[in-house]
C-alpha positions in Angstrom: 102.2 85.3 179.8 100.8 88.6 179.5 97.7 89.3 180.9 95.5 92.3 179.9 97.2 94.2 177.1 96.5 96.7 174.6 94.8 96.7 171.1 93.7 98.8 168.6 91.9 101.3 170.9 91.1 98.5 174.0 92.8 97.4 177.1 92.0 93.6 176.3 92.7 90.4 178.3 95.4 88.6 175.8 93.1 85.8 175.7 90.2 87.8 174.3 92.3 89.8 171.8 92.1 89.5 168.2 94.5 90.3 165.7 93.0 90.7 162.1 94.1 87.7 160.2 95.2 89.7 157.6 97.2 91.9 159.0 100.5 93.1 157.2 102.8 92.6 160.1 101.5 89.3 160.2 101.6 88.2 156.7 104.3 90.3 155.8 106.9 91.3 159.0 105.8 94.8 157.8 105.9 96.6 160.8 108.1 98.4 163.5 108.9 97.2 167.3 110.4 98.8 170.7 111.4 96.3 173.9 111.7 99.0 177.1 112.7 98.3 180.6 110.2 99.0 183.0 111.3 99.9 187.0 109.7 101.3 189.4 106.7 101.1 186.9 108.1 103.9 185.0 110.0 103.0 181.2 113.1 103.9 181.5 113.8 106.1 178.3 110.7 106.0 176.7 111.9 109.6 174.7 114.6 107.7 172.9 112.4 104.5 172.7 109.5 106.5 171.4 112.1 108.1 168.7 113.0 105.4 167.0 109.2 104.0 167.0 108.3 107.3 165.0 111.2 107.2 162.8 110.8 103.1 161.6 107.6 104.2 160.9 108.5 106.9 159.0 111.3 105.1 157.1 108.6 102.2 156.7 105.6 104.9 155.9 102.9 103.2 158.3 101.0 106.2 158.8 101.9 107.0 162.9 100.6 110.5 164.8 100.5 109.6 168.1 102.7 111.7 170.3 104.7 110.7 173.2 102.3 111.8 175.8 100.0 109.7 174.4 102.1 106.7 174.3 103.6 107.2 177.5 99.9 107.1 178.9 99.0 103.8 177.4 101.7 102.8 178.3 101.0 103.5 181.8 98.3 102.0 181.8 99.3 98.7 180.4 101.9 98.3 183.7 98.9 99.5 185.8 96.4 96.9 184.3 98.5 94.3 185.7 100.1 95.1 188.6 103.9 96.0 187.1 106.7 97.8 188.4 109.6 95.7 187.4 109.0 94.9 183.7 109.9 94.5 179.9 107.2 96.1 177.7 106.7 96.0 174.1 105.0 98.1 171.3 104.7 96.8 168.6 103.4 98.9 165.2 102.2 97.4 162.0 101.0 98.3 159.1 97.6 97.2 159.7 95.2 95.0 157.4 95.8 93.8 154.1 92.6 95.1 153.1 92.5 92.6 149.9 94.4 95.0 148.0 96.3 93.9 145.1 99.1 95.9 145.6 101.3 94.2 148.5 103.0 97.8 149.1 100.1 99.6 149.3 101.0 102.3 152.5 97.5 101.7 154.3 96.0 103.8 156.4 94.7 101.8 159.0 97.8 100.6 161.2 97.6 97.9 164.5 98.6 99.3 167.7 99.6 96.4 170.4 101.4 97.0 174.1 102.1 94.2 176.0 104.3 93.8 179.3 106.0 91.2 181.2 107.5 90.6 184.4 111.5 91.2 184.5 113.4 88.5 185.9 116.2 89.7 187.3 117.8 87.6 188.7 118.8 85.8 185.1 120.2 88.6 184.6 122.4 88.6 187.2 123.7 84.8 187.0 124.3 86.2 182.9 126.2 88.9 184.1 128.3 87.2 187.0 129.6 85.1 184.7 129.8 86.9 180.9 128.3 85.6 177.6 130.0 83.8 175.1 130.2 84.7 171.6 129.6 83.4 168.2 130.2 84.8 165.0 127.3 83.8 162.7 128.0 82.2 159.2 126.4 84.7 157.4 126.8 89.4 156.8 124.1 91.9 157.5 123.5 94.0 155.4 124.6 97.5 156.4 123.6 99.1 153.8 119.0 98.3 153.9 117.2 100.6 155.4 116.7 97.6 158.1 119.7 97.9 159.6 118.5 101.2 161.4 115.3 100.5 162.7 113.6 97.1 164.9 111.8 95.4 162.0 108.9 93.2 162.8 111.4 91.2 160.4 113.7 89.7 162.3 114.3 86.5 161.2 117.8 87.6 159.5 118.5 88.2 164.4 116.1 84.6 165.4 118.8 83.1 162.4 121.8 84.6 164.3 120.5 83.3 167.9 119.6 80.0 166.7 123.1 79.6 165.4 124.6 80.9 168.2 123.0 78.0 170.5 123.9 75.7 168.4 127.0 76.5 168.8 126.5 76.7 172.8 127.3 81.1 172.3 124.9 83.4 174.9 124.7 85.9 171.6 125.3 85.6 168.0 128.1 88.1 166.5 127.2 89.7 163.3 129.8 90.8 160.5 128.4 93.7 157.6 128.5 92.4 154.3 132.4 94.0 154.9 133.4 91.9 157.2 133.5 94.2 159.9 132.3 94.5 162.9 128.1 94.8 162.9 126.2 94.1 166.4 125.0 91.3 168.8 122.2 89.0 167.5 120.2 91.5 170.2 122.5 93.3 171.5 125.1 96.5 170.8 128.3 96.0 170.2 131.7 97.3 173.2 135.4 96.7 173.1 138.0 98.0 175.7 141.5 98.4 173.9 144.3 100.5 175.8 141.8 101.9 178.1 139.4 103.4 175.4 135.2 102.5 174.9 134.8 101.2 171.4 131.7 100.7 169.2 131.1 100.3 165.4 129.0 102.8 163.7 125.5 102.5 162.5 127.3 103.2 159.3 128.2 99.8 159.9 125.3 97.9 160.8 125.0 99.0 163.7 121.6 99.8 165.4 121.5 103.0 167.1 120.4 101.8 170.7 119.4 103.9 173.5 121.7 101.7 175.7 124.3 102.2 173.2 124.0 105.8 173.6 123.4 106.4 177.2 126.7 103.5 177.5 128.5 106.6 175.2 127.4 109.7 177.1 128.0 108.0 181.2 131.3 106.8 179.1 132.7 110.3 178.3 130.7 111.6 181.5 133.2 109.7 183.9 136.0 110.5 181.8 137.1 107.3 179.7 137.8 107.0 176.6 134.7 106.7 173.8 134.7 106.3 170.5 132.7 104.8 167.4 134.6 103.3 165.1 135.2 100.9 162.3 136.3 97.8 164.4 137.2 93.9 163.1 136.6 90.4 164.4 140.6 90.2 165.2 140.1 93.8 167.5 137.5 92.2 169.8 139.6 88.8 170.2 142.2 90.9 170.7 140.2 93.1 173.1 141.3 93.8 176.5 137.2 93.9 177.5 134.0 93.2 175.5 130.6 93.8 176.6 126.7 93.5 175.0 124.4 96.2 175.6 120.7 96.0 175.2 117.3 97.6 177.1 117.5 94.7 178.9 120.2 93.0 180.1 121.8 96.9 179.9 125.8 96.0 180.0 126.5 92.1 180.0 130.3 90.8 179.2 131.2 89.3 176.4 134.3 87.2 177.9 134.6 84.6 174.7 134.5 84.4 171.3 134.3 81.6 169.0 135.5 79.3 171.7 138.8 81.4 172.7 139.1 84.0 176.4 138.6 87.7 175.4 141.5 89.2 177.7 141.3 87.2 181.0 138.4 85.8 179.9 136.3 86.7 182.7 133.7 90.3 183.2 136.4 93.5 183.4 137.0 96.2 185.7 136.1 98.8 182.4 133.0 96.5 182.0 131.9 97.1 185.2 132.6 100.6 186.0 130.1 101.4 183.3 127.6 99.4 184.5 128.1 100.6 187.6 127.3 104.4 185.5 124.9 103.3 184.0 123.1 102.3 187.2 123.6 105.8 188.6 122.2 107.2 185.6 119.1 105.1 185.8 118.9 106.8 189.7 118.6 110.2 188.2 116.4 109.6 186.2 113.9 108.1 187.7 114.5 110.3 190.8 113.6 113.1 188.3 110.2 111.5 186.9 109.3 110.7 190.3 109.4 114.8 190.8 107.8 115.2 187.5 
């Protein structure tokens, strides 16, 4: 459980924190969030996460004027207060109190900002990476034309339903198709496949969240001399891929070795996936070195 959290200007023990019961985040899911991986007491790729948070706030018209420097300082204080070096840190921004307005879409003036962090259980992720994930194609599409497809909204039920459906089918991740029947993303991850030595991923226009790790994979793939392309993909493309993997800030690169009970490629984590994970970890090392230099 989180120890010390930040809530609307104060650092508090989580047991003492009180959220207004009329907060629109709770009543309407009216907010955005970011989950950030932290190592050596540093937030990885925080500029990208902060930019996506700000973009989500603009799309939802939530007032937001905190600078990157101010937000980073609050996040660092949260890590320090909990004595955490390796952690998952979440920033949640909602429209704030309901204020009794009869207009449900009223813009609001006092957003709620919550920051909390928990220890990152690295051993569990490493065990999963060694065996790879299985995927289940969920039985409903996502609306890739919705503005919500491009942000991390606290209205997260669609993705939770996808993950729960996957778990009912003894799978690790739900695979989402868009309303045109094309691959979009995982329930809580971005989706990639490898075909004939080329790394492919659905474009954001097909419903893929503009993931921070997704962006980094494209960068390290090109830097490592690999073919990389964003292109529309079908379920058949995934089924016939040589390799596949999922990415997120917390899991980083997670091999996807089964889909709908059938093996992808050899049914084991593939060499291109391992190479990309190694390249990403090298980039993280460089990032942390640069952060230490200030």
